[in-house]
N, C-alpha and C positions, 0 to 999 in steps of 0.2 A: 310701145312707148317710144316717144321721140328720142333718138340717140343723143340729141343735144342736152338732154337731162342727165346723161350718164355721169358727167363730171360732178354735178351737184349731188347725186346720190353717193358717189364714191367718197366724197368728202363730207358726208352727212354725219350726224351724231351717232355714237355707239349705242347699241341696244343694251338695256339693263338685263335682258335675258341671257342665258348661257354664260355665266361669269367665268367658268373655267376656260372656255374657249377664248374669250377676250384676254384673259390673263396669259394664256399660252401665246397668243399672237403678239403680245407685248414683250416677250422674252428676248434676250440677247445674251451672248453672241448667237448668231443664227445657225452656225454649224458646230455646236458643242454637244457632246454626249455626257450625260450624268444622271444620277438617280432622281434629282429634283426635276429635270426636264422630262424624264421618262414618266414620272408620276403625274406631272401636270398634263402631259400629252394623253395619258391613259384616262385621266379624269375628264378631259375635254371630249375624247372619243366616246366614253360612256354617256356623258351628258347629251351629246349629239344623237347617239343611237337611241337613247330613251325618248328623246324628242320625236324622232320618226316613228318609233314603236307606239307611242301614245297618240300621235296625231294622224298617222297614215294607216288607214284600215287595211289596205292591200299589203303593205310591208309587215304589219303586225300579224296578219294571217300567214304570211310566208314564214316568219320567225316561229310562230306557234307550230307550224307544220314540221319545222326542224327541231322543235322542243328547245328553242333558244329564247331566253328572257334576259335582256340587257341589264336588268336590275340585279342579276346574279353575278355581274362582273365585279370582282372584289379586289383584284390587284393588277399590276401592269401586264403580267404575263397572260392574263385572261383576254386581253384585247384581240389577240389572234383568233378568238372564237367568233368574232363578229362575222356573220355570213358575207362572203364576197359575191357580189352580183356582177354578172358579165356585162360589159359595155354594150354588147349586141342586144341585150334584153331591152334596153331603152329605145331601140329602134322599132320595137314591136308593141310596147306597152307604155301607156302614160302612167308613170308612177309618182306624179306630183301630188302633194297632199293638199286637201281643201283648206288647211290651216294657213297656207302661204300663197295667196294669189300672185301670179307672176307680174312683176313690174316690167319684165323684158322677156321676150321669147326669142331664142336663138336656135339655129339649125346647123347641123354638121352633116353634109352628105358623105356617106361612108359605105359600109358593107352593101355590096350589090346595088349601089346607087340609092339605097333606102336611107332617108335622112333620119338623124336623131334630132328630135325637137324637145328642147328643155325650157322650163320656166325658171327664170331667175328672179327671186324676190329681192327687195332692197337689202335685207340683211345679208344675203349671199353675195350680192354685188359689192357691198362695203367690205366684207371679209376678203373677197378675192383681191380687191384693190389694196387693202392693208398688207396682205401677204406678198403681193407683187411689189409694192413699194419697199417692203423690208428686204426682199431679195435684191433689188437694184441698189439699195443703199449699202448693203453688205459688200457689194462688188464695186462700190465707188462710182456708180453710173447714174446717180441722181445729181443733176447739175443746176446751178443758177444762171449759167451762161446761155444766152439764146442760141439756137441752132436752126438750120433748115431741116425740114423733114421730107424725105422722098420715100413714099410708101408704095410698094409693089403689090397693091390690092385695090379693090374698088372702094370709092368713098362710101362709108356705111350709111350715109343719108340716101344713097341710091340702092343699096342692098342691105337694109337694116337688120335682116334676120340671119345673115351668114356669120357664123362664129369667127371665121378668119378675119373678115373685115373689121368686126367690132374689136377683136383682140388687138390686131395690129394698130388700129387707131387709138386704143387706150394707152399705148406706149408713149404717146406724145406728152403725157402728163409728167414725165420724169426729167424734162428740161424745157424751158420756155421756147415757144415756137416763133421764129421769125416769119415762117410761112410753112404751109403743109401742101405738098403736091402728091396727088394720087396718080400713079403711072398707068393704072388699069382703068379703062373707061368703057361704059356700055355702048354697044353698037346698035344700029337700027334693026338688025336681024335677031336680036335677043341674046347674042353672045357678048363677050367682052373682048377688048383689044388692048394690047400693050403699046402705049404711045412712047416710042423711043425718042422722038424729037423733043417732046416736053421734058422727059427725064434728063437727056443730055444737056439741054439748055439750062436747067437748074444747076447741074453739077458744074458746068463751065462758069456760070455766074458766081457760084459759091467759091470755086477754086480761084477765080480771078480776084475775088475780094478777100481771100484767105479766111473765109468763114467756115465753121464746122457744119457737117451734114450728118444726120442720122438716117441711114438707109435701112428700111424695115420691110420684111415680106418673105415670100417663098423663095428659097435658094435657086430653084429651077428658073424662075423668072429673072432673078438678079443676075445669075450667071449668063443667061441668054443675052441680056442687055449688055453685060460687060464684054462678052465676046464680040458683039456687033458694034460697040462704041468705037469711035475713031481713036487709034492708039496714040498715046503721048499727049493728048490734049487736056487731061484732067489729072492733077495731083492734089489730093484732098488734104485739108488741115489735119494734123496728126491727132487732134481731139475728136475727129469724126469717128463714127461707130456704125458697124453693120450688125443688125440683129435679124436672125433668120428663125423660122419656125416651120419644121416639117418640109415635105415636098422635095426629097433628095432624088429627084429624077428630072432629066431634061425633057423638053417637049418631044424628043425622039425616043424617050423612055430608055436612054442609055445612062448607066449609073455614073455619078460623079461623087467621089469620096469627099468627106469634109476637109481633109488635108489639101486635096487638089483645089477645092473651092477657095480656101483661105489663101493658098499660094497664088491663085489667079488674081484675087482682089488686091493682095499686097503688091503684086507686080504691076498691075494696071493703075491703081490709085495711090500707091505709096503708103499703105496702111501697115501697121505692125500687127502681128498675129493676135495679140491680146485685144485688138479693137475689132475683131471679127468673131462674134459670139453666136451661139445657137441656143434655142429654147426647145424644151420638150414638154408637151402637154396635150390636152384634148378638151373638147367642149364639156365632156362628162366629168371633169376633174377640176377642182377649185384652184390648183396650183400649177404654175408653169415653172419648170426647172431650168435655170440658167447655167450653162456650162462654166466651169472654173477656168482659170488661165491655162491649165493643162488640158482643157477641152474634154473634161468628164463631167457628168451630172452628179450632184450630191443632194441627198434629202435634207431639207432644213429641219429644225427642231419641231415644227408643226406638222410634219408628214413622216410617213414611213414607206419605204419602197423595198419590196422583196421580189426575188426571182423564183417563181414556183413551177412545179410540174403541172401542166394544164389538166391532167386527169386526177391527180391526187390532191392538188392545191397545197402540197407540202413544199417547203423550200428545197431547191436543188443545191448541189455542192458549189462551193465558191468557184467562180470562173466558168461554170457550165451554163449553156444557154437554157432559157426557160421563158415563161410568160411573165410579163411585168405586172405586179400587183401593187396598187396604189391605195394608201389609206390617209385620210385627212378629214377633219371635222368641219370643213368649210361650208358645205351645202346645208341650208335649212329648208329649201323648197322641195328637195327630192332626196331619197336615201342613197346618196352616192359616196358615203364615207368609207366604204370598202369596195374597191372596183377592180375586177379582173379584166385586163385589157386584151386586145388582140395583137399586142406588140411583143416582139421577142427581144430580150436583153440579157445582160450578164453583169455580175459584179466584177469590178476591176480594182487594182491597186492604183493609187494616185499620189503623186509627189507634191501636190499643191499645199499641203499642210492642214487642210480641213480635217476635222476629226470624225465627221459623219461618213458612213459608207458611200463609196462611189459606184456608179453603174454607167453602162453605155447601151445605146440602142443599136440592135443588130438589124432589125427589119420588122415587117408585119408578118404575123403567123397565118396559118390556114392556107387555103387555095388561092390561086391568082385572082379569083373574083372578089376577094376581100380587099377593098381599096379604101384608102383614107380620104379624109376631107380635102387634103392638099391635092391628091391625084385628081379628084373630081373637079376641083377648082381649075387646075391646069387644063383640063379638057374643054373648059368653057372660055379659055383665053386665046385669042388670035393675036398675031403680031402685025402691028401697023408699020 
């Protein structure tokens, strides 16, 4: 599908199917715990799981093997019985249902370099868009004021099937664009290159005019650019915003903490810490979690996040590390409503005031050969 049609799909009419899911997606406030929200979430999850059970022959066979029938889910506490599928499973098997032909195919290069290829039907794309907009609205980051966009990723028109490129480019929907500049460009030898000159020219022009910039992309590329940029030449409008997603390694594979990253950008560009925000998500999950001003992630009312033991799939104790388990009724094209990731996290206490539980990402589990989409992307980028 031509990526230029994405905006039209994202703003398309709501489906009359799945009424509980659409009702859930319309709830507010976004980070509120309560019996009503729990019941609505449970109804949406049951609705979504029955949909896949009835329409997807492979998923139904798996559920039958486990002696699980989603029609037997009677109360909120039963939702934990929905089988958790490993994210790695989708790298080896096509679990898309024949009921939902893909409007868009995206790939995420990850484990052992083997890509996950997912089909996103229009219903799924609209749901992802609605949940993303609700998240940004709750943080006050949807604006009517025009901004410049500097995206540290390739133009999705040139790499239309890569999840990173499509996701980063979708974030331009949350404020009007004066212009969009992609700092990563294809090179003649098949790799990509980071164009420092084009990026610094945009920032200098915006800085001189006092106009805000939204800088989006992998933190490893953004920090590399910031380190190499001429010091003292750019002070950004305070309404500027940096949004990162994954990739917390530099090109030399030396770790940079999120705190060090924020300190660097605040020092170089004059930003406040609450204008440097991080997103946690993956191609196999319909929600991206935006960190709060205290820089922790919270599950909104349409998702549940738990930290589990990778062997027993039972929740670990508060504060202990475990595998991140994500649940959300967003996907209609594939049974991704209960996903066991390869990421390690833990629950944390947060002083931001949100009432839903907070968690933080520790790293990727497994052996060193298990690598995320961001790491694979960085391997393909050279510096110009």
